[in-house]
C-alpha positions in Angstrom: 182.0 2.3 173.8 179.5 -0.6 173.8 179.7 -0.9 177.5 178.7 2.7 178.0 175.7 2.3 175.7 174.6 -0.8 177.6 175.0 0.9 180.9 173.0 3.9 179.7 170.2 1.6 178.5 170.3 -0.3 181.8 169.8 2.9 183.7 166.9 4.2 181.5 164.1 2.6 183.6 165.5 3.7 186.9 166.0 7.2 185.5 162.4 7.2 184.2 161.1 6.3 187.7 163.2 8.9 189.4 162.1 11.8 187.1 158.5 10.5 186.8 158.7 10.1 183.0 156.6 7.2 181.9 157.7 7.4 178.3 161.3 6.8 179.4 160.1 3.9 181.6 158.2 2.3 178.7 161.1 2.8 176.3 163.4 1.0 178.8 160.9 -1.8 179.2 160.7 -2.2 175.5 164.4 -2.8 175.3 164.2 -5.6 177.9 167.7 -4.5 179.0 166.7 -2.4 181.9 165.0 -4.8 184.4 166.1 -3.7 187.9 163.1 -1.7 189.1 160.7 -4.4 187.6 162.5 -7.2 189.4 162.2 -5.6 192.8 159.0 -3.6 192.2 156.9 -6.3 190.7 156.1 -7.8 194.2 155.0 -4.4 195.6 158.3 -4.4 197.6 157.1 -7.4 199.7 160.0 -9.3 201.2 159.0 -12.8 202.3 162.2 -13.7 204.2 161.4 -12.1 207.6 158.0 -13.7 207.8 157.4 -16.9 209.8 154.4 -19.1 209.1 152.2 -20.7 211.7 149.4 -23.2 210.8 146.1 -23.8 212.6 144.3 -26.9 211.4 140.5 -27.2 212.1 139.4 -30.8 212.0 135.9 -32.1 211.2 135.5 -33.3 214.8 135.8 -29.7 216.1 139.4 -29.9 217.4 142.4 -27.9 216.3 146.1 -28.4 215.9 148.6 -25.6 215.8 151.8 -26.2 213.9 154.4 -23.4 214.6 156.9 -22.6 211.9 159.8 -24.3 213.7 157.9 -27.6 213.8 156.8 -27.2 210.1 160.3 -26.6 208.8 161.9 -29.2 211.0 159.4 -31.7 209.8 160.1 -30.9 206.2 163.8 -31.0 206.7 164.0 -34.2 208.8 161.0 -36.4 207.7 160.8 -35.4 204.1 162.8 -37.8 201.9 165.4 -36.0 199.9 163.9 -37.2 196.6 160.5 -35.7 197.5 161.8 -32.3 198.5 160.6 -30.8 195.2 157.0 -31.9 196.0 157.1 -29.6 199.0 159.1 -26.6 197.8 156.2 -25.4 195.6 154.0 -25.1 198.6 156.7 -23.3 200.6 157.1 -20.8 197.9 153.3 -20.1 197.7 153.2 -19.6 201.5 156.2 -17.3 201.4 154.6 -15.1 198.8 150.9 -15.2 200.0 150.5 -11.5 200.4 151.2 -10.9 196.7 149.6 -13.9 195.1 146.0 -13.7 194.0 143.4 -15.7 196.1 142.4 -17.7 193.0 145.9 -19.0 192.8 146.9 -19.8 196.3 143.6 -21.3 197.5 143.5 -24.3 195.2 147.3 -24.9 195.5 147.3 -24.9 199.3 144.1 -26.9 199.6 145.7 -29.6 197.4 148.7 -29.9 199.7 147.3 -29.2 203.1 143.9 -30.7 203.1 143.2 -34.4 203.9 145.3 -36.6 201.6 147.7 -33.8 200.5 151.4 -34.2 200.7 151.9 -31.7 203.4 149.1 -33.2 205.5 150.7 -36.6 205.0 154.1 -35.3 206.0 152.7 -33.6 209.2 151.0 -37.0 210.0 147.5 -35.5 209.9 145.3 -38.5 209.5 141.9 -36.9 210.5 139.6 -35.1 208.0 140.4 -31.4 207.8 137.6 -28.9 207.6 140.0 -26.0 206.9 143.2 -24.3 208.0 144.6 -20.9 208.7 148.0 -19.7 207.8 149.4 -16.9 210.0 152.4 -15.0 208.7 154.4 -13.3 211.5 157.1 -10.7 211.2 159.6 -10.4 214.0 157.7 -7.9 216.1 157.4 -7.7 219.8 153.5 -7.6 219.9 153.2 -11.2 218.6 150.2 -10.4 216.3 150.2 -11.9 212.8 150.8 -9.5 209.9 148.8 -11.6 207.5 146.0 -14.2 208.1 144.8 -16.6 205.4 141.9 -19.0 205.9 141.5 -21.9 203.5 138.5 -24.2 203.4 139.0 -27.9 202.7 135.3 -28.5 202.0 134.0 -29.3 198.6 
């Protein structure tokens, strides 16, 4: 009998969304036993897996360096010491979820890792002063245009 009650409570939030009944949705949220729509709906249905990141670094001397996703991930995989993996994973997660993270959050985090002296800049062997960088997120589309573009300044 308890299993039926738990199943019904678990389906309350979904049912509320389907029949457009906010009272039912809020009741389900209050139970904290009906999480499914919140888990998948909280990110505005954004799925980071199909996106590939490309980086364009702008240096103080006016030159640029493009780092495609393949080079970036291979560098992390092969040059990053195993013990330091967790220093990089936080940056990777921020990049993967850029479209749903507020600017005030991702700007300082990525500046810290990618600008001169940061762990990612160090890992990519960037030894020149960085003025800023752009992250281009691409989906697998034939036109080759980025879906999202984020520019971050390294200046003070």
